[in-house]
N, C-alpha and C positions, 0 to 999 in steps of 0.2 A: 716608647719613643719620646715624643715631645708633644704636649697638647696643642702647640701652635702649628706643628707640621706633621700631622698624622699621616701614616702610610695608608694607601688605599690600593687594594688589589682587585682588579676587574676580572672575574672568572670567565667572562665572555670574550676577552681580548685574545688576539692571536699571539701576543707576547706572553711567553711563559711566566708563571707567577714569580719564580726566583729572579727572573730578569727585571720584572716590575719592581721588586724590592731592591735589587741591586741598583737600578737606575735612579730610584727615588732617594736612596741614601747617598749615592754619589752626587746627585744634584744638590741635595741639602748641604753636603760638605763643601762643595764648590761654591754654592751661593751664600754660605754663611748662616743659614738657618739651623744648621748642625755644626756648631763651632768646634775647633780643635779641643780635645779633652772631654767632649760631651759623651756621657756614658749611654751606650745603647742597651736595650733590654736583652736578657738572655735569650738564646735561640728558642727554647721551649715556650717562654712567655710571649715572644713576638709571634710565634707560630699560632699559639692559642688565640691571641688578640686578632689575628688576621684570618683565622679559620684555615690555616695551611698545615701541612705536615712539617714536622721539625726538620726533616731532611731538606725540604725546599728552602727554608730560611738558612739552614746550615750551608747550603750551596751558595746562596747569595753572600753570606758572610765570608766564605772561603774566597770567592772571587773578589770581593771588596778588599780583603786582606792582601791577596796577590797583587792587586792594583795599587796598594799602598794607601787606600782610603781609610781603612780602619786598622786598629792594632788590638790583638787579643792578649790579655795579661792573666791567663789562667783563671783562678777563682776571683780575682779582682774585677774581671769583666772585660767587656769589649768597648773600645772608645774610638771616636773619630781621631785619626792620626794628627799629630802635630810635628812639624819639622823642628820646632824648638826643643822638643823632648829628646831628640837625638843629637843635638848640638854638643860636641865634645866639651866645649868651654862651660856650658851650662851644667852638664852632667858632672864635670870635675868640681865646679863650684858647689853644687849641691852635696856631693860626697864630702867635700872639705867641711862644709857647715855641719853636716851630720856628725862627723868625727869630733869637731869642737863641742857640739852640743852634748854628745854622749860623755865626753871627758869632763864636762862641766856638771854632769849629773842631771841634766834636764830630761824630763819625760818627752815622749813624742809629742804629746799635746802641748806641752810648754814650748817646745821648739817651734811647732807650727804657729802657736800664738805670737811668738816673737817675729816670725816671718810676716804674719798678717798685720801686726802692729807697724812693722817697718814699711810694709807695702802701702799702708794708708797714711803714714806720716813720713814724708820724705825728709831725709837728713840734709842739712845745709853745710 
């Protein structure tokens, strides 16, 4: 997770462990301690860290995804959802940039470096 906002599961609580995980991640996303785009640990890693069964964490992640709190991107991982990443204008602009970068012969790393440079140095 995040060293600033570790999850804690209380085995003596009447609240099921999956719900404790779900509630804490949702609260972190809503409160900003888990910002949009923050990568969550894989199910098995978080389960091991918390001393839970993988199915328990998987259930929490499924419910969070159904609620739109997180997004799972296969092997890339699970992330706190961002409304900006599904904005059609942003998706179209990113796709257009990638097309131009590829045609220009830029590597992925070079293209990302140009974005980073532009992000930190505003154009006038």
